[in-house]
ChimeraX commands (.cxc) that place a marker at each C-alpha (Angstrom):
marker #1 position 202.22,66.26,13.87 radius 0.5
marker #1 position 198.72,67.50,14.52 radius 0.5
marker #1 position 195.60,65.43,14.58 radius 0.5
marker #1 position 192.80,66.34,12.25 radius 0.5
marker #1 position 189.54,66.79,14.07 radius 0.5
marker #1 position 186.68,64.86,12.61 radius 0.5
marker #1 position 183.53,66.87,12.86 radius 0.5
marker #1 position 180.52,67.78,10.84 radius 0.5
marker #1 position 182.01,71.12,9.76 radius 0.5
marker #1 position 182.75,69.84,6.24 radius 0.5
marker #1 position 185.73,72.16,5.94 radius 0.5
marker #1 position 183.90,75.35,6.91 radius 0.5
marker #1 position 185.74,77.15,9.68 radius 0.5
marker #1 position 183.86,80.42,10.03 radius 0.5
marker #1 position 180.93,82.16,8.39 radius 0.5
marker #1 position 179.81,85.79,8.69 radius 0.5
marker #1 position 176.24,84.86,7.78 radius 0.5
marker #1 position 174.16,85.10,11.00 radius 0.5
marker #1 position 171.66,82.51,9.69 radius 0.5
marker #1 position 174.31,79.98,8.70 radius 0.5
marker #1 position 174.04,76.45,9.99 radius 0.5
marker #1 position 176.31,73.53,9.27 radius 0.5
marker #1 position 174.92,71.05,6.75 radius 0.5
marker #1 position 173.72,67.93,8.55 radius 0.5
marker #1 position 174.91,64.58,7.31 radius 0.5
marker #1 position 171.94,62.37,6.75 radius 0.5
marker #1 position 172.42,58.72,7.64 radius 0.5
marker #1 position 169.32,57.10,6.30 radius 0.5
marker #1 position 168.77,53.51,7.35 radius 0.5
marker #1 position 167.66,51.25,4.58 radius 0.5
marker #1 position 164.36,49.45,5.00 radius 0.5
marker #1 position 164.70,45.81,5.91 radius 0.5
marker #1 position 164.17,43.47,3.00 radius 0.5
marker #1 position 161.99,40.38,3.51 radius 0.5
marker #1 position 163.95,37.20,4.31 radius 0.5
marker #1 position 163.33,35.74,0.83 radius 0.5
marker #1 position 165.19,38.69,-0.75 radius 0.5
marker #1 position 168.20,38.61,1.60 radius 0.5
marker #1 position 171.43,37.10,0.26 radius 0.5
marker #1 position 173.42,36.14,3.36 radius 0.5
marker #1 position 176.92,34.73,3.20 radius 0.5
marker #1 position 178.09,32.50,6.06 radius 0.5
marker #1 position 181.84,31.97,6.41 radius 0.5
marker #1 position 184.39,30.90,9.00 radius 0.5
marker #1 position 187.18,33.23,10.06 radius 0.5
marker #1 position 190.30,32.85,12.22 radius 0.5
marker #1 position 192.22,35.96,11.21 radius 0.5
marker #1 position 193.24,38.30,14.04 radius 0.5
marker #1 position 191.29,36.26,16.59 radius 0.5
marker #1 position 194.15,34.44,18.36 radius 0.5
marker #1 position 193.42,31.25,16.40 radius 0.5
marker #1 position 189.82,31.00,17.56 radius 0.5
marker #1 position 187.18,30.18,14.97 radius 0.5
marker #1 position 184.35,32.65,14.41 radius 0.5
marker #1 position 181.30,32.18,12.17 radius 0.5
marker #1 position 180.66,35.36,10.15 radius 0.5
marker #1 position 177.25,36.20,8.65 radius 0.5
marker #1 position 177.45,39.07,6.14 radius 0.5
marker #1 position 175.26,40.61,3.47 radius 0.5
marker #1 position 172.25,41.63,5.59 radius 0.5
marker #1 position 170.33,44.57,4.13 radius 0.5
marker #1 position 168.11,46.42,6.55 radius 0.5
marker #1 position 167.80,48.32,9.78 radius 0.5
marker #1 position 170.31,47.82,12.58 radius 0.5
marker #1 position 167.59,46.83,15.06 radius 0.5
marker #1 position 166.50,43.92,12.84 radius 0.5
marker #1 position 170.12,42.84,12.40 radius 0.5
marker #1 position 170.57,42.90,16.19 radius 0.5
marker #1 position 167.46,40.73,16.60 radius 0.5
marker #1 position 168.71,38.19,14.04 radius 0.5
marker #1 position 172.10,38.12,15.75 radius 0.5
marker #1 position 170.49,37.56,19.14 radius 0.5
marker #1 position 168.33,34.73,17.76 radius 0.5
marker #1 position 171.38,33.02,16.23 radius 0.5
marker #1 position 173.42,33.38,19.42 radius 0.5
marker #1 position 170.55,31.88,21.42 radius 0.5
marker #1 position 170.15,28.96,18.98 radius 0.5
marker #1 position 173.89,28.23,19.09 radius 0.5
marker #1 position 174.12,28.70,22.84 radius 0.5
marker #1 position 177.24,30.80,22.50 radius 0.5
marker #1 position 178.44,34.39,22.47 radius 0.5
marker #1 position 178.95,36.74,19.64 radius 0.5
marker #1 position 178.43,40.29,18.49 radius 0.5
marker #1 position 176.86,42.43,15.80 radius 0.5
marker #1 position 178.89,45.30,14.38 radius 0.5
marker #1 position 179.37,47.05,11.06 radius 0.5
marker #1 position 176.51,45.11,9.48 radius 0.5
marker #1 position 178.13,41.75,10.26 radius 0.5
marker #1 position 177.06,39.09,12.76 radius 0.5
marker #1 position 179.91,37.28,14.54 radius 0.5
marker #1 position 179.16,33.99,16.34 radius 0.5
marker #1 position 181.90,32.43,18.48 radius 0.5
marker #1 position 182.73,28.93,17.27 radius 0.5
marker #1 position 182.22,26.80,14.16 radius 0.5
marker #1 position 178.44,26.78,13.61 radius 0.5
marker #1 position 178.42,27.32,9.85 radius 0.5
marker #1 position 176.31,24.27,8.91 radius 0.5
marker #1 position 173.77,24.83,11.69 radius 0.5
marker #1 position 173.41,28.53,10.95 radius 0.5
marker #1 position 172.92,27.95,7.21 radius 0.5
marker #1 position 170.22,25.36,8.02 radius 0.5
marker #1 position 168.43,27.72,10.45 radius 0.5
marker #1 position 168.60,30.65,8.03 radius 0.5
marker #1 position 167.13,28.51,5.23 radius 0.5
marker #1 position 164.37,27.33,7.59 radius 0.5
marker #1 position 163.58,30.97,8.46 radius 0.5
marker #1 position 163.25,31.83,4.75 radius 0.5
marker #1 position 166.62,33.51,4.13 radius 0.5
marker #1 position 168.84,32.72,1.15 radius 0.5
marker #1 position 172.16,31.65,2.65 radius 0.5
marker #1 position 175.38,30.24,1.23 radius 0.5
marker link #1:1,2 radius 0.2
marker link #1:2,3 radius 0.2
marker link #1:3,4 radius 0.2
marker link #1:4,5 radius 0.2
marker link #1:5,6 radius 0.2
marker link #1:6,7 radius 0.2
marker link #1:7,8 radius 0.2
marker link #1:8,9 radius 0.2
marker link #1:9,10 radius 0.2
marker link #1:10,11 radius 0.2
marker link #1:11,12 radius 0.2
marker link #1:12,13 radius 0.2
marker link #1:13,14 radius 0.2
marker link #1:14,15 radius 0.2
marker link #1:15,16 radius 0.2
marker link #1:16,17 radius 0.2
marker link #1:17,18 radius 0.2
marker link #1:18,19 radius 0.2
marker link #1:19,20 radius 0.2
marker link #1:20,21 radius 0.2
marker link #1:21,22 radius 0.2
marker link #1:22,23 radius 0.2
marker link #1:23,24 radius 0.2
marker link #1:24,25 radius 0.2
marker link #1:25,26 radius 0.2
marker link #1:26,27 radius 0.2
marker link #1:27,28 radius 0.2
marker link #1:28,29 radius 0.2
marker link #1:29,30 radius 0.2
marker link #1:30,31 radius 0.2
marker link #1:31,32 radius 0.2
marker link #1:32,33 radius 0.2
marker link #1:33,34 radius 0.2
marker link #1:34,35 radius 0.2
marker link #1:35,36 radius 0.2
marker link #1:36,37 radius 0.2
marker link #1:37,38 radius 0.2
marker link #1:38,39 radius 0.2
marker link #1:39,40 radius 0.2
marker link #1:40,41 radius 0.2
marker link #1:41,42 radius 0.2
marker link #1:42,43 radius 0.2
marker link #1:43,44 radius 0.2
marker link #1:44,45 radius 0.2
marker link #1:45,46 radius 0.2
marker link #1:46,47 radius 0.2
marker link #1:47,48 radius 0.2
marker link #1:48,49 radius 0.2
marker link #1:49,50 radius 0.2
marker link #1:50,51 radius 0.2
marker link #1:51,52 radius 0.2
marker link #1:52,53 radius 0.2
marker link #1:53,54 radius 0.2
marker link #1:54,55 radius 0.2
marker link #1:55,56 radius 0.2
marker link #1:56,57 radius 0.2
marker link #1:57,58 radius 0.2
marker link #1:58,59 radius 0.2
marker link #1:59,60 radius 0.2
marker link #1:60,61 radius 0.2
marker link #1:61,62 radius 0.2
marker link #1:62,63 radius 0.2
marker link #1:63,64 radius 0.2
marker link #1:64,65 radius 0.2
marker link #1:65,66 radius 0.2
marker link #1:66,67 radius 0.2
marker link #1:67,68 radius 0.2
marker link #1:68,69 radius 0.2
marker link #1:69,70 radius 0.2
marker link #1:70,71 radius 0.2
marker link #1:71,72 radius 0.2
marker link #1:72,73 radius 0.2
marker link #1:73,74 radius 0.2
marker link #1:74,75 radius 0.2
marker link #1:75,76 radius 0.2
marker link #1:76,77 radius 0.2
marker link #1:77,78 radius 0.2
marker link #1:78,79 radius 0.2
marker link #1:79,80 radius 0.2
marker link #1:80,81 radius 0.2
marker link #1:81,82 radius 0.2
marker link #1:82,83 radius 0.2
marker link #1:83,84 radius 0.2
marker link #1:84,85 radius 0.2
marker link #1:85,86 radius 0.2
marker link #1:86,87 radius 0.2
marker link #1:87,88 radius 0.2
marker link #1:88,89 radius 0.2
marker link #1:89,90 radius 0.2
marker link #1:90,91 radius 0.2
marker link #1:91,92 radius 0.2
marker link #1:92,93 radius 0.2
marker link #1:93,94 radius 0.2
marker link #1:94,95 radius 0.2
marker link #1:95,96 radius 0.2
marker link #1:96,97 radius 0.2
marker link #1:97,98 radius 0.2
marker link #1:98,99 radius 0.2
marker link #1:99,100 radius 0.2
marker link #1:100,101 radius 0.2
marker link #1:101,102 radius 0.2
marker link #1:102,103 radius 0.2
marker link #1:103,104 radius 0.2
marker link #1:104,105 radius 0.2
marker link #1:105,106 radius 0.2
marker link #1:106,107 radius 0.2
marker link #1:107,108 radius 0.2
marker link #1:108,109 radius 0.2
marker link #1:109,110 radius 0.2
marker link #1:110,111 radius 0.2
view
């Protein structure tokens, strides 16, 4: 069985056109919405984490750098570790009530 190479060739293998260039995929980051327009959902998760509880913050709309900053602020407030990946903030431990309170204080809409 052969592995399919994932590249930006979009199915084009060869072109005889000397001025041909592969079409570039544009990944446009969405502008960060103000906190009052954000709808964040805070949940607890234990699945595939060896039974450890993780607080998950999802629904953030904006640039990755702003999401990283929010994740860092929440990790600092909780005094624990965590990560930010795929548009989701993961905080180690059960901090759901505290995080919802802090997000509401900072002007976000959180459930």
